[in-house]
C-alpha atoms as one frame of an Amber mdcrd trajectory, in Angstrom:
protein
  -5.565 -25.072   0.590  -4.067 -27.959  -1.282  -0.437 -28.866  -0.676   0.140
 -29.619  -4.332  -1.729 -27.784  -7.078   0.957 -27.340  -9.714   3.566 -29.958
 -10.500   6.264 -27.895 -12.113   9.164 -26.096 -10.506   9.915 -22.519 -11.507
  13.141 -20.708 -10.722  14.676 -17.521 -12.090  18.372 -16.859 -12.561  19.778
 -13.449 -11.731  21.086 -11.175 -14.461  24.700 -10.122 -13.833  26.402  -7.009
 -15.190  29.374  -4.841 -14.323  27.797  -1.401 -14.840  24.336  -1.363 -13.295
  20.993  -3.127 -13.086  17.219  -2.657 -13.072  14.770  -5.253 -11.742  11.056
  -4.700 -12.295   7.720  -6.454 -12.595   7.800  -6.277 -16.389  10.882  -7.041
 -18.445  10.244  -4.124 -20.822  10.153  -1.714 -17.888  13.493  -3.143 -16.772
  14.778  -2.482 -20.286  13.452   1.086 -20.153  15.377   1.793 -16.967  18.469
   0.001 -18.272  18.444   2.264 -21.335  19.010   5.257 -19.046  21.962   3.500
 -17.424  23.300   2.734 -20.914  23.124   6.448 -21.749  25.053   7.437 -18.634
  22.129   8.105 -16.327  22.129   7.208 -12.660  20.016   4.879 -10.542  17.333
   7.538  -9.990  16.994   8.208 -13.721  16.695   4.473 -14.322  14.096   4.029
 -11.584  11.821   6.763 -12.907  12.192   5.539 -16.497  11.190   2.037 -15.401
   8.311   3.346 -13.280   6.889   5.383 -16.157   7.208   2.388 -18.473   5.307
   0.202 -16.003   2.302   2.487 -16.421   2.222   1.462 -20.086   2.947  -2.267
 -19.760   1.544  -3.053 -16.292  -1.405  -0.615 -16.068  -3.293  -2.842 -13.629
  -0.656  -2.187 -10.947   0.618   1.370 -11.169   1.010   4.561 -13.187   0.848
   8.340 -12.950  -2.611   7.935 -11.457  -1.125   6.261  -8.376   1.164   6.966
  -5.441   4.073   5.445  -3.564   7.330   5.574  -1.621  10.959   5.679  -2.743
  14.230   5.090  -0.900  17.431   6.431  -2.505  20.990   5.660  -1.420  23.348
   8.445  -2.488  26.752   6.762  -2.542  28.740   9.956  -2.939  27.024  11.607
   0.018  26.785   8.447   2.121  23.161   9.046   3.014  19.688   7.698   2.383
  16.686   9.741   1.281  13.006   8.796   1.513  10.420  10.353  -0.798   6.765
  10.102   0.226   4.457  10.692  -2.737   1.364   9.125  -1.264  -2.150  10.077
  -2.276  -4.112  12.860  -0.585  -7.853  13.207  -0.032  -9.726  16.130  -1.563
 -10.380  19.215   0.579 -14.103  18.615   0.153 -13.919  15.066   1.510 -16.818
  14.539   3.911 -16.895  11.293   5.908 -20.690  11.477   6.039 -20.668  11.149
   2.242 -19.281   7.628   2.705 -21.903   5.878   4.878 -20.999   2.315   5.861
 -22.909  -0.528   4.267 -22.832  -3.447   6.739 -23.952  -5.869   4.037 -20.776
  -5.413   1.965 -17.452  -7.184   2.701 -14.489  -5.227   4.090 -12.117  -3.448
   1.740  -8.653  -4.819   1.022  -7.409  -2.510   3.768  -9.648  -4.189   6.355
 -12.026  -1.222   6.620 -15.817  -1.258   6.242 -17.059  -0.785   2.707 -19.425
   2.104   2.142 -22.714   2.385   0.334 -22.387   1.782  -3.380 -18.808   0.566
  -2.877 -17.884   4.229  -3.377 -14.599   4.026  -1.463 -13.416   1.110  -3.630
 -14.721   1.639  -7.173 -15.392   4.609  -9.394 -14.602   8.308  -9.305 -15.345
   8.851  -5.619 -12.657   6.312  -4.632  -9.860   8.423  -6.193  -7.341  10.520
  -4.242  -5.022  13.181  -5.648  -2.242  11.012  -7.110   1.356  11.582  -6.058
   3.425   9.570  -8.541   3.888  12.386 -11.056   5.152  14.709  -8.323   7.358
  12.052  -6.737   9.087  11.110  -9.963   9.663  14.730 -10.940  11.014  15.582
  -7.482  13.400  12.635  -7.603  14.766  13.639 -11.005  15.135  17.341 -10.222
  16.923  16.687  -6.941  18.804  13.430  -7.486  18.685  12.549 -11.172  21.095
  13.435 -13.952  18.967  13.440 -17.112  16.002  15.588 -18.194  12.551  14.168
 -17.612  11.838  14.322 -21.342  14.683  11.867 -21.988  13.649   9.649 -19.096
  10.047   9.420 -20.312  10.999   8.503 -23.899  10.919   4.680 -23.496   7.532
   4.838 -21.760   6.144   7.029 -24.545   7.386   4.541 -27.122   5.761   1.661
 -25.253   2.468   3.544 -24.890   2.384   4.341 -28.619   3.042   0.691 -29.463
   0.112  -0.389 -27.274  -0.200  -3.055 -24.613   0.783  -6.493 -25.861  -1.684
  -8.889 -24.236  -0.300 -12.262 -23.217  -1.929 -14.795 -20.931  -0.866 -13.008
 -17.745  -2.296  -9.649 -18.882  -5.470 -11.474 -19.916  -5.663 -12.935 -16.405
  -5.332  -9.505 -14.785  -8.026  -8.003 -17.006 -10.337 -10.963 -16.412  -9.956
 -10.716 -12.639 -10.960  -7.036 -12.737 -13.687  -7.369 -15.366 -16.485  -6.627
 -12.899 -14.931  -3.266 -12.042 -13.687  -2.352 -15.529 -17.070  -2.848 -17.158
 -18.578  -0.150 -14.905 -16.394   2.537 -16.528 -17.057   3.260 -20.198 -13.486
   4.311 -21.046 -11.948   1.304 -19.281 -14.407  -1.083 -20.893 -13.565   0.295
 -24.345  -9.849  -0.306 -23.750  -9.698  -3.577 -21.846 -12.986  -5.296 -22.719
 -13.347  -5.176 -26.525 -16.700  -6.671 -27.542 -17.536  -6.815 -23.843 -14.923
  -9.480 -23.070 -11.359  -9.334 -21.718  -8.778  -8.679 -24.410  -7.455 -12.019
 -25.615  -3.851 -13.226 -25.572  -1.875 -12.393 -28.717  -3.843  -9.186 -29.168
  -2.624  -5.630 -28.747  -4.711  -2.889 -27.192  -4.257   0.856 -27.322  -4.862
   3.175 -24.374  -6.035   6.396 -26.068  -4.304   9.519 -24.803  -1.709   7.789
 -22.634   1.281   8.369 -24.917   0.352  12.040 -25.339  -0.025  12.391 -21.569
   3.407  10.870 -20.985   4.869  13.170 -23.618   3.275  16.225 -22.016   4.490
  15.100 -18.599   8.013  14.592 -19.947   7.992  18.145 -21.282   6.209  19.905
 -18.407   6.813  17.681 -15.389   4.896  18.071 -12.173   4.133  21.735 -12.906
   1.984  20.756 -15.881   0.495  17.711 -14.164  -0.653  19.613 -11.072  -1.158
  23.181 -12.284  -1.047  23.290 -16.097  -2.997  21.942 -19.036  -2.630  18.350
 -17.875  -4.059  19.262 -14.494  -7.031  20.986 -16.094  -7.762  17.977 -18.313
  -7.491  15.560 -15.391  -9.636  17.653 -13.054 -12.290  18.158 -15.721 -12.591
  14.409 -16.225 -12.688  13.823 -12.476 -15.447  16.393 -12.023 -17.522  14.923
 -14.851 -17.392  11.554 -13.115 -18.493  12.852  -9.719 -15.169  13.264  -7.900
 -14.824  16.122  -5.409 -11.165  16.667  -6.338 -10.540  20.206  -7.598  -7.773
  22.125  -9.301  -6.869  23.600  -5.929  -6.365  20.075  -4.565  -3.965  19.314
  -7.398  -2.111  22.623  -7.011  -1.699  22.018  -3.259  -0.069  18.615  -3.663
   3.535  18.285  -2.496   6.132  15.543  -2.096   7.551  14.902   1.352  11.204
  14.186   1.993  10.158  11.974   4.838  11.672  10.291   7.855  14.321   7.697
   7.068  13.882   4.747   9.380  17.194   3.016  10.038  17.499  -0.505  11.389
  20.568  -2.653  12.075  20.979  -6.362  11.441  24.223  -8.384  11.479  26.332
  -5.246  11.193  24.302  -3.921   8.256  22.222  -0.748   8.161  18.794  -1.028
   6.557  16.983   2.077   5.367  13.215   2.150   4.895  10.440   4.756   5.016
   9.142   5.558   8.461   5.925   4.948  10.348   3.639   5.226   7.308   5.250
   2.176   5.685   6.110  -1.406   6.550   9.527  -0.258   7.773   8.773  -0.391
  11.495   7.434  -3.916  11.120  10.627  -4.899   9.300  12.690  -3.437  12.142
  10.646  -5.284  14.796  10.911  -8.579  12.929  14.666  -8.380  12.410  15.203
  -7.369  16.040  13.355 -10.495  17.155  15.397 -12.661  14.798  18.655 -11.192
  16.065  17.738 -11.708  19.712  16.447 -15.273  19.259  18.998 -16.343  16.670
  22.200 -14.636  17.853  24.457 -17.091  16.024  22.781 -18.393  12.868  23.584
 -21.961  11.806  25.357 -22.670   8.526  22.029 -23.011   6.710  18.401 -22.414
   7.692  16.931 -25.120   9.931  13.304 -25.797  10.880  13.958 -23.784  14.052
  15.178 -20.883  11.902  11.843 -20.741  10.103   9.995 -20.914  13.411  12.047
 -17.922  14.582  11.235 -16.040  11.372   7.518 -16.792  11.825   7.616 -15.605
  15.444   9.342 -12.382  14.400   6.712 -11.683  11.771   3.858 -12.424  14.166
   5.344 -10.082  16.772   5.877  -7.313  14.239   2.261  -7.500  13.084   0.874
  -7.595  16.624   2.791  -4.425  17.399   1.591  -2.825  14.179  -2.071  -3.675
  14.726  -1.845  -2.303  18.250  -0.287   0.957  17.011  -2.735   1.592  14.217
  -5.913   0.283  15.822  -7.266  -1.582  12.813  -7.023  -4.690  10.732  -4.610
  -4.676   7.822  -5.053  -5.161   4.133  -5.341  -8.679   2.798  -3.791  -8.041
  -0.584  -3.314  -5.238  -3.053  -1.935  -4.781  -6.533   1.301  -2.854  -6.330
   4.569  -2.685  -8.248   8.131  -2.637  -6.958  11.364  -1.959  -8.830  14.979
  -1.662  -7.753  17.983  -0.087  -9.480  21.734   0.288  -9.001  24.216   2.234
 -11.097  27.964   1.927 -11.651  28.663   4.431  -8.850  26.864   2.334  -6.236
  23.758   4.532  -5.970  20.630   2.471  -5.361  16.869   3.016  -5.507  14.032
   0.950  -4.051  10.701   2.253  -5.389   7.242   0.915  -4.636   4.137   2.474
  -6.176   0.549   1.433  -6.594  -3.005   2.046  -7.738  -4.006   0.018  -4.626
  -6.535  -2.492  -6.027  -5.999  -4.295  -9.321  -6.743  -1.529 -11.881  -7.306
   0.831  -8.945 -10.694   2.526  -9.139 -11.337   0.964 -12.543 -11.540   4.483
 -13.975  -9.624   5.416 -17.121  -9.753   9.184 -17.596 -11.006   9.812 -21.152
  -8.848  12.867 -21.901  -5.518  11.522 -20.632  -5.754   7.721 -20.669  -4.664
   7.545 -17.025  -5.868   4.640 -14.909  -6.703   6.143 -11.529  -6.140   4.875
  -8.002  -8.799   3.901  -5.484  -6.802   5.118  -2.497  -9.844   6.506  -0.673
 -10.063   2.910   0.546  -6.785   3.515   2.442  -8.895   5.579   4.871 -11.301
   4.415   7.542 -14.865   5.751   7.137 -15.403   5.332  10.889 -14.462   8.168
  13.267 -11.734   8.041  15.870  -9.000   6.030  14.174  -5.501   7.146  13.092
  -6.549   6.438   9.505 -10.011   8.063   9.675 -10.656  10.086   6.527 -10.438
  13.862   6.769 -10.066  16.721   4.262  -6.610  16.886   2.615  -5.401  13.908
   4.639  -2.390  12.056   3.239  -2.169   8.257   3.246  -0.515   7.461   6.569
  -0.551   3.665   6.691   0.841   1.385   4.023   2.424  -2.035   3.704   4.963
  -0.837   1.141   8.469  -1.612   2.359  11.178  -0.447  -0.084  14.484  -1.246
   1.605  18.169  -0.549   0.973  20.917  -2.337   2.943  24.325  -0.691   3.479
  27.464  -2.065   5.119  30.732  -0.225   5.520  29.409   2.684   3.464  28.617
   0.456   0.461  25.077  -0.377  -0.589  24.624  -4.162  -0.639  21.111  -4.553
  -1.978  17.841  -2.795  -2.716  14.669  -4.848  -2.405  10.922  -4.459  -2.086
   7.762  -6.239  -3.121   4.145  -6.024  -4.171   1.375  -7.898  -2.436  -0.377
  -6.007   0.366   0.203  -7.493   3.795   2.448 -10.135   2.216   5.032  -7.446
   1.361   6.847  -7.040   4.666   7.098 -10.778   5.388   8.658 -11.360   1.975
  11.085  -8.430   2.293  12.036  -9.493   5.835  12.775 -13.054   4.771  14.848
 -12.108   1.729  16.838  -9.609   3.801  17.310 -12.055   6.682  18.396 -14.911
   4.426  21.026 -12.690   2.814  22.288 -11.238   6.094  21.895 -14.280   8.369
  23.248 -16.894   5.963  25.203 -14.975   3.335  22.854 -16.038   0.545  23.118
 -14.182  -2.710  20.106 -12.379  -4.171  19.200 -15.228  -6.495  19.145 -17.836
  -3.738  17.217 -15.629  -1.308  14.475 -14.612  -3.756  14.031 -18.152  -5.075
  13.910 -19.652  -1.569  10.414 -20.911  -0.586   8.728 -18.719   2.034   6.227
 -18.564   4.804   3.767 -15.757   5.417   2.623 -14.552   8.826   0.729 -11.421
   9.814  -0.988 -12.139  13.159  -4.129 -13.392  11.441  -4.558 -16.626  13.414
  -2.593 -18.906  11.095   0.752 -19.115   9.325   0.985 -19.915   5.634   3.883
 -22.093   4.515   5.075 -23.191   1.093   5.298 -26.999   1.104   8.581 -26.667
  -0.804  10.172 -25.745   2.556   9.878 -29.439   3.419   8.142 -31.656   5.928
  10.610 -30.968   8.745   9.867 -27.212   8.565   6.131 -27.837   8.339   6.268
 -30.139  11.372   8.194 -27.582  13.452   5.882 -24.717  12.469   2.862 -26.931
  13.203   4.033 -27.229  16.806   3.425 -23.500  17.255   0.802 -22.382  14.737
  -2.277 -23.342  12.811  -0.918 -23.813   9.303  -2.124 -23.089   5.794  -0.122
 -25.224   3.365  -0.012 -23.387   0.047   2.340 -23.282  -2.907   3.856 -20.100
  -4.294   1.745 -19.598  -7.417   1.236 -16.985 -10.107  -2.331 -16.640  -8.819
  -3.397 -16.281  -6.124  -0.179 -14.528  -5.109   0.200 -15.544  -1.473   3.838
 -14.690  -0.743   4.331 -11.287  -2.441   6.461 -10.556  -5.486  10.000  -9.357
  -4.750  12.211  -7.343  -7.100  15.810  -6.711  -6.080  19.299  -5.684  -7.097
  22.555  -6.375  -5.289  26.212  -5.388  -5.563  29.073  -7.814  -4.920  32.492
  -7.152  -3.420  34.007  -7.142  -6.922  31.567  -4.413  -8.002  29.424  -6.606
 -10.248  25.695  -6.184  -9.879  22.849  -8.683  -9.906  19.143  -8.261 -10.567
  16.139 -10.510 -10.206  12.350 -10.432 -10.114  10.275 -12.991  -8.242   9.790
 -16.395  -9.913   6.028 -16.133  -9.320   5.713 -13.326 -11.882   6.142 -14.577
 -15.465   6.565 -11.157 -17.101   8.973  -9.709 -14.512  12.626  -9.340 -15.364
  15.952  -7.606 -14.900  18.356  -5.939 -17.291  21.821  -4.480 -17.303  22.578
  -1.324 -19.306  21.609  -1.599 -22.978  19.953   0.543 -25.615  16.182   0.543
 -25.721  14.820  -1.069 -28.897  13.149   1.002 -31.577  10.151  -0.075 -33.615
   8.545  -2.461 -31.138   6.082  -3.705 -33.726   4.006  -6.775 -33.007   6.700
  -8.734 -31.193   8.268  -7.329 -28.050  12.072  -7.578 -27.932  13.520  -9.955
 -25.374  17.177 -10.187 -26.349  19.538  -9.566 -23.455  16.943  -9.660 -20.724
  15.778 -12.569 -18.620  12.333 -12.818 -17.097
């Protein structure tokens, strides 16, 4: 890879507010969540509002057709909660129906691809999605506003249609080969057989009505009511084995909370099915090999960070008995409210545009999470009927010190996620960096793959030190390919003010403090009061 491809420098400034914050991978989703804070809602309300909005403005990454993990810090109760709303295989899943094709490349998860690419593209790559259940569970148990109110900004965005700018055009173009295989997706995203052009606006038929029905009926409608019947009928017509019984059987797990400690701070992540254990292993290595951090990071600091990441991934690969994904298309958002509650929420369709399938009756873009499972027998991730996703790189993380939540962070980017989260967390806790400095800091990426990737912006001294220990890939942090993950985070200062920021590598990402959601979006999306 070239040391220098682009000759500009991009940096994002954090948004600061006194009452709360939402950071997300699209600035309008941040605004949607911030509108709930403006109306008196809490961090959970804001997180779900932003997540639903992302399905309308970032449909290549996430939506109700996907799944994910959420960490919630309940300030009043002084405890963390983890919600697992990962996808589940159909009861009629038969591994023999997914025969391996040795002539095809591995999936993004590092598994063999099967004949016809059926575990990666199309209706047979879809699992029962968990996002609709996870969001509803979060609101009913920890939110403060009705789901109908929370869904309102997303409905408005879906009715206005997707405003295509150059970044959306890029995402559609990258997935064109998959999208053109599905008639409904091709109609939406490939007008005249070509990717929708910048400065155009495209409508996703049925999506606004689906969001409205979900807002009114919640998970009950989505998994057992009219919405469920419409979804299952579309799935069946496309060749999926998912049934109404599979939808009705879906449940959210209040899962294990994995707690780590670093520099006197408690970090809460999901358990073994996430990147949380790798984060714990990495930070433990850093603490033992860097017991007294210098005033600022040195070349030796970055070598210690790289060694911690390599160790964490070696342990992970040994535990799970497989290779790990090389990159996925995921979305992360973080929220904090005026009471100090925080949410770190990561959800995904897995690949860019998931399965490539848009369900005709509901407008939902569906996941391709069957590719989370190994088609070979004898592995912890081997596919089996009604099996839930049990291995993911998602690493939503909340840090708490002295009973006060300090920050909530997470990222998108497959196996780049945990290294990015670990570095942002370590820079804040080892060196007292604020959120803005830590997220903007150049990074390295290491995952026990035989080489370490380093951003040349870290400087020649760091590159020289890392080169003493590792084979290096010198690569800038770019919009595409995204080689260092995309972090979204919020933090809370001693004075109670809150900060929010999305990664500088994502041009449409942003943060927002509490403010009313705009009405009448029209042709030009509102940007006042929010910074990308």
